[in-house]
N, C-alpha and C positions, 0 to 999 in steps of 0.2 A: 504494500500500500504506500509506504513512504517513498518508494522509487518514483511513483507517478505524481505524488503530492509535492515532493521537494522543489521542483522548479517553480511552481506557482507560489509556494511558501516563500521561496527566496525573493521572487519579484515583489510579492506583497510586503515583505519586510523592508526591502529597499525603498518602496514607495512610502511606507509609513515613517521611515527614518530620514527622509529627505528634509532639509531645513525648511522652516516655514516662510522665511524671507526670500528664498531662492528656489525656483521651480526647476529641478533637474530633469524631471520626466513629465511628459504630457499624458500619461496614463499607463495602463498595464502593457499594452502592445509596444509602446515607445520604450518603456523600461526593459522589456524583454529583448528588443532589438539592440539597444545600447549595451546591455549586459553581454549578449552573445558577441557583439562587435568588439568589445573590450577584452573578453577572456575566453571566447570560444564557446561552443555549445556545452561543454562539460562544466563550465563555470556556473551553470544553472543548478548543479548538484553540489556546489561548494558547501561544506558543512554537513554533508549527508551522514558521515560516520557518527558525529556527536548526536545528531537527531535520532539516528537509528539506535544508538547506545542508550538513549533515554527512553525511547519508545518500546523497544523489544522487551525489557523486563516488565514494564507496566502491562503490555498486552498479554504476556505470558501469565502474569498473576491474575489478570481479569478472566482469561479463559479457564484457568484452573479453578478459580473461585466460582464461576458460573456452573462448572461441572459439579462441584461439591454441592452447591445450592440446589441444582436440579436433582441430584441423587437424594439429598435429604428430603426434598419435597415429593419425591416419587415420580418425577418426570423423566422422560428419555433424554439422554445426553445429546450433545450436538453431533 
């Protein structure tokens, strides 16, 4: 999931972090174009490992927890 979400998350973060007094990007597409022009297509996945390292344990715990809850309540697991 994070592989497909990381590029849009990167662009969204860049848009949100731009200064209020200077407009660096004219929107989502402009930010994506400038990001790719500056660092190449792979720059859209910059920071993927830390994002994944944070997300993976959380997702694992959630899936294990829901399985236990389903079992306790008598429901069929995922």
